[in-house]
C-alpha positions, 0 to 999 in steps of 0.5 A: 161485919164481923164483931171483935170478942170482949178479950180482943180489941181492934186497932184504930188508925191513931193507935200507937205502940203500947208499953207491953210492946215497947217491953217486948222490943227491949228484949231484942237489944240483947238479942242484937248484942248476942248476934254481933258477939256471935258474928265477931267471934270468928271474924270470918264470912262463916261467922257473918253467915252464922250471925245472920242466919241467927238474926234472920230467925229472930227477925221474923219472930219480931216482924210476926208480933209486930204485925199482930199488935197492929191488928189487935190491942196488946194490953189486954186478952189473949194477945197480952198473954201471947206477948207476955209468953213471947218475952220469956221465949225470946229471952231464952233464945237470946241466951242461947245464941252464943251456943248455938254453933257448938264446937266439934264434939261440944254439947248440942243443948244450946242449939236445940234449945234455940231451934225449939224455942223458936218453933214453940214461939211460932205456935204461941204467936199462932194460938194468939193470932187464932184466938184474936181472929175467932171472929173473923174467918177470913183472917183466921184462915189467913193465919192458919194457911200462912203458918201450917205452910211456914212452920213445918218446914222451918222447923225441920230445917232448924232442928235437923240443923241442930242435930248435924251441926257443921255446914249442913247446920249453917245451910240448913239455917239459913234455908230455914230463914229464907223458907220463912220469908218466901212462904209468908210473902207468898201466902200473903198475896191477895189474902186477908192479913190486916194493917189497920194502923199506918202510924202503929207500923212506922213507929214499930219499925222505927223502934227496932231501927232505934234498938239496932243503932242503940246496939251500935253505941253499946258496940262502940262503948264496949270496944273503946272500954276494952282498949287502952284509953287514948287520943286514937281510941277517942277519935275513932269512937266519935267517927264511929258515932258519927257514922251511927248518927248519920244512919239515923239521920237517913231514916229518921231524918225523912224516910220514916215519916214520909213512908208512914204517910205513903202507906196511910194513903193506901188501901186494900191489897196494895196497902198490905203488900207495900207494908210487907215489902217494908218489913222485908226491907227493914231486915235489910236495914237492921242487918246493916246497922248490926254489920256496921256496928261490928266493924266499928267496934273492931276498928276501935279496938284495933286503933286503941292498940295501934294496930292496922285494921284487918280485912274483916273489919273493913268488910263488916263496915263496908258490907253494913253501910252498902246493905244499910243504904241500899235497903234505905233507898229501896224503902224510899222507892217502895213508899214513894207516890207516884206524885212524888216521883214525877215531881222529883223527876221534874225538879231534876230536869229543871 
């Protein structure tokens, strides 16, 4: 049995998120707001795809650190230093978001800053993980295998896209998000990633959902403040808030707690595989919330000035709700035990 180094403390099953992790997550409130504004600028499919590419890059940065914090304590040693550095880098990433898609002839400073910052963030994460796993050869090998296979093609796609610009940039950045998703999933199968605490996993994923819902409230408030105060604007704001509350209820009413209990009951590779799939589905949950908030904000602004809703607003809102509901339903299916499925079937038959 491996012994943890003095500077790194492994998590117990009851571990909850530390204040440093909460601080790390708060940076993503600003990042999510920047992504929503980026998608709103063009009001077309291209702007949404561009925003989703940026969101995908941010998501993998959040997910990797959430899993790292589950394996090792974040309030001391090398992991704490890595998280503190990561907070600064994510802030830089967020600041660069408005400039990631420069106009023709514009400067590429913003897009290169975003791309290079993500590569640096990945290297910092890898270093912190290797230090934390230095007394665990299996985990250290897993970190090296996953990150070596992932970082090189992702870095090439992000930096190459930043230099090329235009449609090539959008295609390469979407490819970078897909490449990271595929390589992480493939290299984790039958590997040595660890998930000591299901409670910590559920809490961190629940917190990022709260952050996305918080961004939707910010979008509602900003849209209402930009529109003339009227009965229509107030009613539209209340309706939008009701939609946000509905998404909160769907996720936290039962889904989050049920998923935690199910993952906690699993062991070995099945536990890791289920939790990994859950992290991927949470990307869909968060994406759905942000798209819905984009549509809600646009609806309030249009109603406030007495204009009919345009197609972009309807598409953003409808697509967001559809993605959220589909992802939440899939997460429910993945984290429902066979006994629960049988019980549900028996109730339906009776």
